[in-house]
Each structure stands twice: as C-alpha cells, then as structure tokens.
C-alpha positions in Angstrom: -83.2 -43.1 -36.1 -81.0 -45.8 -34.8 -79.2 -44.7 -32.1 -75.1 -44.7 -31.9 -73.3 -46.9 -28.9 -70.2 -44.3 -27.9 -67.3 -46.9 -27.4 -65.0 -45.2 -25.3 -61.2 -44.6 -26.6 -59.0 -47.5 -25.0 -57.2 -46.1 -22.3 -53.1 -45.1 -22.6 -50.5 -46.9 -22.1 -47.8 -46.4 -19.0 -45.1 -45.7 -21.1 -47.2 -42.7 -22.3 -46.6 -40.2 -19.5 -43.5 -41.0 -19.3 -42.2 -40.3 -22.8 -44.3 -36.8 -22.4 -42.5 -36.0 -19.1 -39.1 -36.7 -21.3 -40.4 -35.1 -24.3 -41.4 -31.5 -22.1 -38.3 -31.3 -19.3 -35.7 -29.5 -21.8 -38.4 -26.7 -22.6 -39.3 -26.7 -18.9 -35.8 -27.2 -18.5 -35.0 -23.6 -20.8 -37.5 -22.0 -19.6 -36.3 -22.0 -15.8 -33.2 -20.9 -16.7 -33.6 -18.1 -19.0 -36.3 -16.7 -15.7 -34.1 -17.2 -13.3 -31.4 -14.1 -12.1 -27.9 -14.0 -10.3 -27.6 -12.4 -7.1 -25.9 -9.4 -7.4 -23.1 -9.1 -4.7 -20.4 -6.0 -4.3 -17.4 -6.9 -3.5 -15.3 -4.2 -1.8 -13.0 -2.9 -3.7 -11.0 -1.3 -0.7 -10.5 -5.0 -0.1 -9.4 -5.6 -3.1 -6.4 -3.1 -3.2 -5.5 -3.7 0.2 -4.9 -7.7 -1.4 -3.0 -6.5 -4.0 -0.9 -4.2 -2.0 -0.3 -6.9 1.0 0.6 -9.0 -1.8 3.2 -6.8 -2.7 4.6 -6.0 0.9 4.8 -10.3 1.1 7.3 -10.5 -1.8 9.3 -7.6 -0.5 9.4 -9.1 2.8 10.3 -12.4 1.2 13.0 -10.4 -0.4 14.6 -8.9 2.1 14.8 -12.2 4.1 16.3 -13.7 0.7 18.8 -10.8 0.4 20.0 -11.6 3.9 21.3 -15.1 3.3 23.8 -13.4 0.6 24.5 -10.9 3.0 28.6 -12.4 3.2 29.1 -12.6 -0.2 30.2 -9.8 -2.6 28.6 -6.4 -2.6 26.7 -5.7 -5.5 26.4 -9.2 -7.1 22.3 -9.8 -6.4 21.9 -7.0 -8.3 22.2 -8.1 -11.8 19.8 -11.0 -10.5 17.2 -8.6 -9.4 14.8 -9.2 -12.1 15.6 -12.9 -11.6 15.4 -13.2 -7.3 11.6 -11.5 -8.2 10.2 -13.9 -11.0 11.4 -16.6 -8.9 9.6 -15.2 -6.0 6.4 -14.3 -8.0 6.5 -18.1 -8.6 6.3 -19.4 -5.4 3.5 -17.6 -4.6 1.7 -18.8 -7.6 2.7 -22.2 -6.9 1.3 -22.3 -3.5 -1.4 -20.4 -3.6 -3.3 -20.6 -6.7 -1.8 -23.3 -8.6 -3.5 -25.5 -5.2 -6.7 -23.2 -5.3 -5.6 -21.7 -2.4 -5.7 -17.4 -1.8 -2.1 -15.5 -1.9 -1.7 -14.3 1.1 -3.3 -10.5 0.4 -6.9 -12.3 -1.1 -6.5 -14.9 2.6 -6.7 -11.7 4.9 -9.1 -9.8 3.5 -11.2 -13.2 2.9 -11.6 -13.2 -1.2 -10.5 -15.8 -3.3 -10.6 -15.8 -7.5 -13.7 -17.4 -9.1 -14.1 -19.3 -12.7 -16.6 -16.0 -13.7 -17.4 -18.2 -17.1 -19.0 -20.9 -15.7 -21.6 -18.5 -12.9 -23.4 -17.6 -16.7 -24.5 -21.1 -17.2 -24.9 -22.2 -13.3 -28.3 -24.1 -12.6 -28.1 -23.0 -8.5 -27.7 -20.1 -7.3 -27.9 -19.9 -3.5 -25.7 -16.7 -2.4 -24.4 -15.5 -4.7 -20.2 -16.5 -3.5 -20.5 -19.8 -4.8 -18.7 -21.1 -8.1 -15.6 -23.4 -9.0 -12.5 -22.0 -8.8 -10.2 -21.2 -11.6 -9.0 -23.8 -14.1 -5.5 -25.2 -14.9 -5.8 -23.0 -18.0 -6.6 -20.2 -16.2 -3.9 -21.1 -13.7 -1.3 -21.9 -16.3 -2.0 -18.4 -18.2 -2.1 -16.2 -14.6 1.3 -17.2 -13.9 2.9 -16.6 -17.7 1.4 -13.2 -17.4 2.3 -12.4 -14.0 5.7 -13.6 -13.8 6.7 -14.3 -17.3 5.5 -11.3 -18.3 7.1 -8.9 -15.8 10.1 -10.6 -15.5 10.6 -10.3 -19.7 9.5 -6.7 -19.6 12.1 -5.7 -17.0 14.7 -7.8 -19.0 13.7 -6.0 -21.7 13.6 -2.4 -20.2 17.3 -3.0 -18.9 18.7 -4.7 -22.3 17.2 -1.7 -24.0 18.5 0.9 -21.4 22.0 -0.7 -21.0 22.6 -1.0 -25.2 21.2 3.1 -25.7 18.6 2.4 -28.1 16.7 5.4 -27.2 20.4 8.0 -27.4 20.7 6.8 -31.3 20.0 9.5 -33.6 20.2 7.6 -36.7 17.0 4.9 -38.0 18.2 2.2 -36.2 17.3 -1.6 -35.5 17.4 -0.2 -31.8 15.9 2.6 -32.4 13.0 1.6 -34.0 12.8 -1.4 -31.2 13.0 1.5 -28.4 9.9 3.6 -30.2 7.8 0.0 -30.3 8.4 -0.4 -26.6 7.2 3.0 -25.7 4.2 2.2 -27.8 3.7 -0.5 -26.6 4.3 1.0 -22.4 1.8 3.4 -22.9 -1.0 1.3 -24.6 -0.9 -0.3 -21.5 -0.9 2.4 -19.5 -3.8 3.8 -21.2 -5.5 -0.1 -21.2 -4.7 -0.5 -17.1 -6.3 3.4 -16.4 -9.5 2.0 -18.4 -9.6 -0.8 -16.5 -9.6 1.2 -13.3 -12.3 3.5 -13.6 -14.6 0.3 -15.0 -13.5 -1.6 -11.6 -14.6 1.8 -9.4 -17.5 2.1 -11.5 -18.3 -2.2 -11.5 -15.7 -3.8 -8.4 -14.7 -6.1 -11.1 -11.4 -7.4 -12.5 -8.6 -5.6 -10.7 -6.4 -5.5 -13.4 -6.3 -6.4 -17.4 -4.7 -10.0 -16.5 -7.9 -10.5 -14.2 -10.5 -9.6 -17.1 -9.4 -11.5 -19.7 -9.0 -14.6 -17.9 -11.7 -13.3 -16.6 -11.3 -14.2 -13.0 -13.1 -12.2 -10.3 -12.2 -12.3 -6.9 -15.7 -12.6 -4.5 -15.6 -13.5 -0.5 -14.6 -16.8 0.4 -16.8 -17.3 3.2 -19.8 -14.4 3.5 -20.0 -14.0 7.5 -16.5 -13.3 7.6 -15.2 -9.7 8.7 -12.8 -7.7 7.8 -9.7 -9.4 9.1 -7.3 -6.6 8.6 -8.3 -3.8 10.9 -6.0 -0.5 10.7 -6.7 1.2 14.5 -3.1 0.3 15.3 -1.9 1.5 12.7 -3.4 4.6 11.9 -2.2 5.2 15.7 0.5 5.1 15.2 1.3 7.1 12.3 -0.1 10.1 14.0 2.7 9.3 16.6 4.6 9.0 14.2 4.1 12.5 12.4 3.3 14.2 15.5 6.9 12.9 16.7 8.7 14.2 13.6 6.7 17.7 14.2 8.4 17.9 17.4 12.2 16.8 16.3 11.6 19.8 13.8 10.4 22.5 15.4 12.3 21.7 18.9 16.0 22.7 17.3 14.1 25.8 16.5 12.7 27.3 19.5 14.7 29.1 22.4 14.1 27.4 25.5 15.1 30.8 27.3 12.6 33.3 25.7 10.0 30.8 26.9 11.4 30.7 30.4 11.0 34.5 31.0 7.6 34.2 29.3 6.1 32.1 31.5 8.5 33.3 34.5 5.8 35.8 35.7 3.6 33.0 36.0 5.8 30.7 38.8 5.2 30.0 42.3 8.4 30.4 43.2 9.2 33.9 42.6 11.4 34.3 46.5 14.2 31.4 44.6 15.7 34.1 42.2 16.0 36.7 45.6 19.0 34.1 45.9 21.1 33.0 42.9 24.4 34.0 43.1 25.5 37.1 40.9 29.2 35.5 40.4 27.8 31.9 38.7 27.3 32.0 34.9 22.9 31.9 34.6 23.4 29.5 32.4 25.6 26.7 34.0 25.2 27.3 37.1 28.9 27.3 37.5 32.0 30.1 38.0 33.1 31.1 34.9 36.6 30.7 33.7 36.7 33.1 30.8 34.1 35.8 33.0 32.1 37.9 30.2 29.8 40.2 31.3 26.6 40.9 28.5 26.3 44.8 27.6 24.2 46.6 28.3 22.7 44.5 31.3 26.1 44.0 33.3 25.6 40.6 34.2 28.0 38.3 34.5 28.4 34.8 32.0 30.6 32.1 30.8 32.7 32.5 27.5 31.0 30.2 25.3 28.0 29.8 27.8 27.1 34.0 26.0 28.7 33.4 22.7 26.8 30.4 22.0 23.7 31.8 22.7 24.3 35.3 20.8 25.1 33.0 17.6 22.5 30.9 17.9 19.6 33.5 18.7 20.7 37.0 17.4 17.7 38.5 19.9 18.6 37.3 23.0 17.7 38.3 26.4 19.4 37.8 29.2 18.4 35.3 31.7 18.3 37.3 34.7 16.7 41.0 33.9 15.3 39.8 30.1 17.3 42.6 28.6 18.4 42.4 25.0 22.4 41.4 24.7 23.9 43.4 22.4 27.0 42.6 22.6 29.8 41.1 25.0 32.8 42.1 27.1 35.4 40.9 28.6 35.4 41.4 32.8 39.2 41.2 33.0 38.8 44.7 30.5 36.5 46.6 32.8 38.8 46.3 35.8 
C-alpha cells in the first residue's frame, strides 16, 4: 500500500485574525452589558424633602425682598399680580440653576443634583452609581413649562373661576361644567400625587410627578460630602422659644403673694418681718393715701392695692398674716 504524503494546510493570512476579532466583538460587548449590574444607591428621602422646602423658603425670601421695592406704591397693587410675581421668581430660579446645569439652592445645600435616569439604563461603565449626565435641553424646557407655567395657569384658573362664581351657579351652564371639570382634575392630581408619595417613600426615587414623568432623579453631587445643613441650633432655638412662650402664658396666672407666703417659712431672713412698719401698705411699701383695712385680719392697705389684689385673686391672703381676705373697709369709718 502506497504511503500518502500529508501536506500541511497553508497558514492563515494576517487579516483573518482581525476579521474574526471584529466579528466577535459585538457579541462579546452585548454579553458583557447583559451581565453588568447597576450599583444600587440610596438617596436620603429627608434630604430630598428638605431640598424642596429650602427652595420654597428661598422663593419666599426673594418675594419678600421684591415686595419691599414696591412698598411706597399704592397698598394692595401687587395683590392682583401675585401669580405673575411668583411665576417670575420661579423662572429666575430655574434660569440660573437648572438651565445652566446647576442645582437649585435647596439641592445645593443638600448636596443633590438632577440626573437623566434614562441614560443610566444603557451606560457601559458604572463606578460609584452616582455618576451620570444631567438633564437634556428638552427635559429642562418641559420642567420649566410644568413647574412655572403649569402652576401659573392653574392659579389663574382658580382665581378666575372664583371671581366669576362658576361653582355657585345651580344651572348646568358652561361655567358650572368647567368648574366641575377643574374639581375632577384637581382630585385626580391629588390622588396621583399621593400615590407618587407612597412610591417615593418605598423606593426613594422621583419626589414629584413632574420628576417621575421626566425621569429626572435626584442623586448626590459628591459621594464624600456630608450634609450641609445642621439643625442643632434650630432645634435649640425652637426649644427655648416654646419654653419662653409657656412662661409668658403661665406667669400672669400665678399669684406672686401666694408663692411668697408659701416659701416664707424656709426663708433665712426671718428677723426682717419684725421690723416692718405696720402703718405702710405691705404691697407697695408706702404710706396709703386712702387707707383701707382687710377683714378679718385688720391690716392696713392702700385702696387700689387691696382692691386690685382682691379682684385678681378671689382667694387673696394677707401678706402679713396669710389669712384669707373676705372683705375690705375704709379705715376712717372704724375710728
């Protein structure tokens, strides 16, 4: 049997490896992205609520300063233009914060910023879970239309319907139908806002319906930055404020003479009572111009001092003998 000569196959060309690499690269990339998991992050819900509250306070401060500019004008002239004023201030905050890719004043204090959550679903690199692009131009515009324009239009509709008394009409007129439609829209919006609040408390995403519709999520601007606002001094101020208000409420109701007589047995200066002038009024410590005596103890008082104490406290006790005063009589009638 003749032996067959084995001829080795020719070596592959250099382009074969390159073509194979480019052919398998899309499959490898899709496999890597399919097995890549997003890093779960948790944004403090309290920080997000505080940021919204701080934005409201900032708008109120700007409104107060703007109103002072027109303080010399006719009173009440700004009342009819209050919706326009609020919309103008909200537009200024949006223009110099969100439109230029900067956080609002409240978000900046809470170390928060807006992120386009749609892009995060197809990102190739995830390092900390906090990175990601900001809002797009379309998202910024829709945010302005929804917050500034929507709030202004709704406020004007409510004031116009109240002025025209659409809800007071008993007939099925066009105004009555428009009023019912506005009430239904408001009820639907409140129900949707409540549902969004429950979802926000559960997941920590999308504080409002506008953020959920635009998919604009609040994330931390810096992962190593602590909370910027400390409530230590504010809590201390609230405690002292409530304590002072309680004292201002209770002190006028207390009888100082009763407390003085209550603690008199514990006083160290007991010898001072023996040198008290019996002819002077024990309340004002002066000689009474219209002398009266307290019955039944018969101690001498000024008429106005004794009358005021008896009217203020029906159970007034004499400051010298601690006996209850039941009546008062002029001293000249006793002589």
